[in-house]
Every structure is written in structure tokens, then in C-alpha cells.
N, C-alpha and C positions, 0 to 999 in steps of 0.2 A: 527507338527515339520517342520521346514524350510528345503529346499534342502541342504543348507550349513551345517546345524546341522546334517543332515543324513550323508553327506559326511565325517564330522568330526568323526562320530561314525564308519563309514565304513573303513576309511583309517588309517593305522598305523601312529602314530605321528612321528615316525622316517622317514617316507616317505613324510613329509610335511616340509615347510619352514615357520618359524614364521615371522610375521610382526614386525618391530621395530619402536620405537618412534624417530623422528628426527625433531627438531625445532618445536615441537607441532603438527607434522603431521605424518602420517603413511608412511612407506616405506618398501620395501622388497629388499633384496640383493640376487640375483640368482647367486649361486656359482657353478662352476664346480670343482669337487674334484681333488686333486693331482693325476696324475702329471700335469693335464691341468692348474689348479691354475689361473683362471681368473673369473671375475664376472661382473655383470651388476646390477645397482641400478635402481629401479622403484619407483619414488616419487608419492605422491598424492593418495596412496592406500586407498580404503574404510576401514571402521572400521573392526576389527578382526571378529566380529560376522557376517559380510557380505561377507567374502572372505576366500577361502582356496587355498593355493599354494601347489601343489603336484609335487614331483619329479617323473615325468611320466616314467623315465627310471631306477627307483630304483630297480625294480625286474629283475631277469635274463630273457634274451630273451627266448620266448617259442619255442626254436629250437628243443626240443624233440617232439613237436607236429607238428609244421609247417615246410615246406621245406625252406622257405625264398627265393623262386625263384623270387618273386616279391618284396622282401624287407619287407614282412609282419611281420618279427620278430623285426623290429626296431621301436623306438618311439622317439619323440622329447624329449628334456630335461625336460621341465616343462609344466604343465597344471594349469592354474589359473581359478578358478570359482568364479565369483563375482556377487553379487546382490546389485546394487546401486539404489538410488531413481529413476533414469531415465532409467537404462539399466540392463539387465540380460545377462552377457557375459561369454563365455568360451574361454580363450586364449590357444592356443597351440604354444609354443615358443621353437624354436631351436636356440642354440648359437654355434658359431664357432669362434675359435681364428683367423682364416683367413677367406677366402671366401669359402663357401661350394659349391658343384655342385648343381645348382638349381633343376635338375631332381631328384637327390637323396634326397634332402630336401623335395621336394613335395611328391614324390612317397613313401618314406620310413618314415622319421622322423615325418613330420606333419600329414600325413595320419594315421600313426601308433598311434600317440597320440590321434587323434580323435577316433580311434577304441577303445583305452583304456578308454576314457571318455564314449563312447557309451556302453561299457561293464559295467562300474560303473552305468550308467543309468538303464540298465536292472537289475542289482543287487538291486538297490533301488526300482524298480517296483516289483520285485519278492519277496524279503526278507523283505522289509519295507512296502510292500503293498501300495505304493504310485504310482498310475497309471499314474500320470502326472509328475513324477520325472524328472527334468531338461528339460522338453519339451518346456518351455517358454524361454530358453536361446538361444542366437545367438553365433555362432562361430566367432573367429578372429584368423588368422594365421600369425605368425610373425617369421621372420628369422633375427637374429642379427649376424653380422659378423665383422671381423677385430677388435676383442676385445683386448685391451691392457692387458698384464699380470699385475696382481695386485701388485706384489712386488716392491714397491718403484718407479715405473715409473710414470711420470706425464702424465696426460691425456689431450688431446685436449679439449677445453671447448665447443665443439659443437658436435652435431650429424649430420651426413651427410645422407640425404635420397638418396637411389638409386632406389626406386620404380618408375617405369616409368608409372604406371597406377594409379596415385593419385586420379583420378575421380571415380574409382571403389572401392567399399568397399572390404576389404580383408577377405571375409567370406568363401573362399575356398582355399585349399592348393595351387592351381595353380594361385591364385591372392594374394599370401602372401605379407604382408608389409615387405619390405627389409630395414633394418637399418644398416648402416656401421659406424664404429668408434664411438660407443655411449659413452656419458659421463653419465649424469643422464637422464633417460627417465621419461616421465610423463605418468601416468596411462591413462588419457584421450586421449593422443596422440596415445596410442596403440589401443584404441577403434575406433577412427575416422580417424587415419592415417594423421592427420595434426596438 
């Protein structure tokens, strides 16, 4: 059984986002629920069988267990796990209507989403008896800010990069890829940052 198939057995369908067909290709629309009411579209997604999009913050914060003194109860909005012919990638994606504080995004949301995926990894190893579950995957951390509200507003036809370290791969929360004013993003752009 593939890692993606195990995740699809493990995660409630209500905590996932389905891919959609658009002009013969797959895309996913990451939506923040009301009252936020904004979204980001990612085009060029791999086939359904090779990807799962998880609402990483769909469950209540574990504040009855953790103190949250370091922000450990927070998680990014989405985790995308994808197995492509060339890459095995886990994206942790935080979305903000405006610009979020970099320290909070790194320390709390993106790191918390990685911890969530690491927990899923341990569940796969313990309960599905897959000792290498998700071990071959690389992380990518993405912060998307200044997202226009969806209701009837026109969007600028470009995405503006604000990441000042484009030569470094965004494989740690402190080296996240920052994207402002997104229109439609490309899946490969999120992997490589260019």
C-alpha cells in the first residue's frame, strides 16, 4: 500500500480538500472558511491517487494537554503530501489575508503543521506497520499573504515574490517561501520556489 493510500485511510475525508478538474488538468482550491472567506488556487497538481490535501488545522488545538507557551498548539492551514514521478514532497502552507508576523508563522503555524505530519508518520509506522512511512518525503514550507477576498473582487494577474533567499530551498520553516498577492500558483513553483 502506498503512503498516500495509507494517509487516505488514516485521515477523515471531511479533513481533506478534493482536487478539481480544470481545463484538463488538476487543481486544488485552498479555502479559509468564513468569516475569513479567501482562497488560493494551485494549478498543475498531480493525479488524485498521488496526492492528499489535509486541512491541518481542522481539529481543535490540543490546549488541554499543551501549555502553548511556545505556540505548540498552533498549526498551519494545510498540509499537502504528494508523490510525483520526480519528487516526494510534503508542503506545510500557511495563508494570511494580510501579512503575518514571520516569527509567529515560523514558530507556530509551520512548525506545528510539521509536528502534525510527523505524528501521522508515527501512526503509519505503528498502526499500519510501515517502518519507512513518509521517510522518503522532503518538506517545503510556504507562507502566502495578502490574499484578496474571494467575493467579486478582481485579482491582480501576477504573484509577487517576497522571499529574499531564492537561492536556498525552503525545506525549513525559517527558510519558508513567501508569496504575496497570489493569483493562481503552480504546483512546481511551490516545490522549487521559482
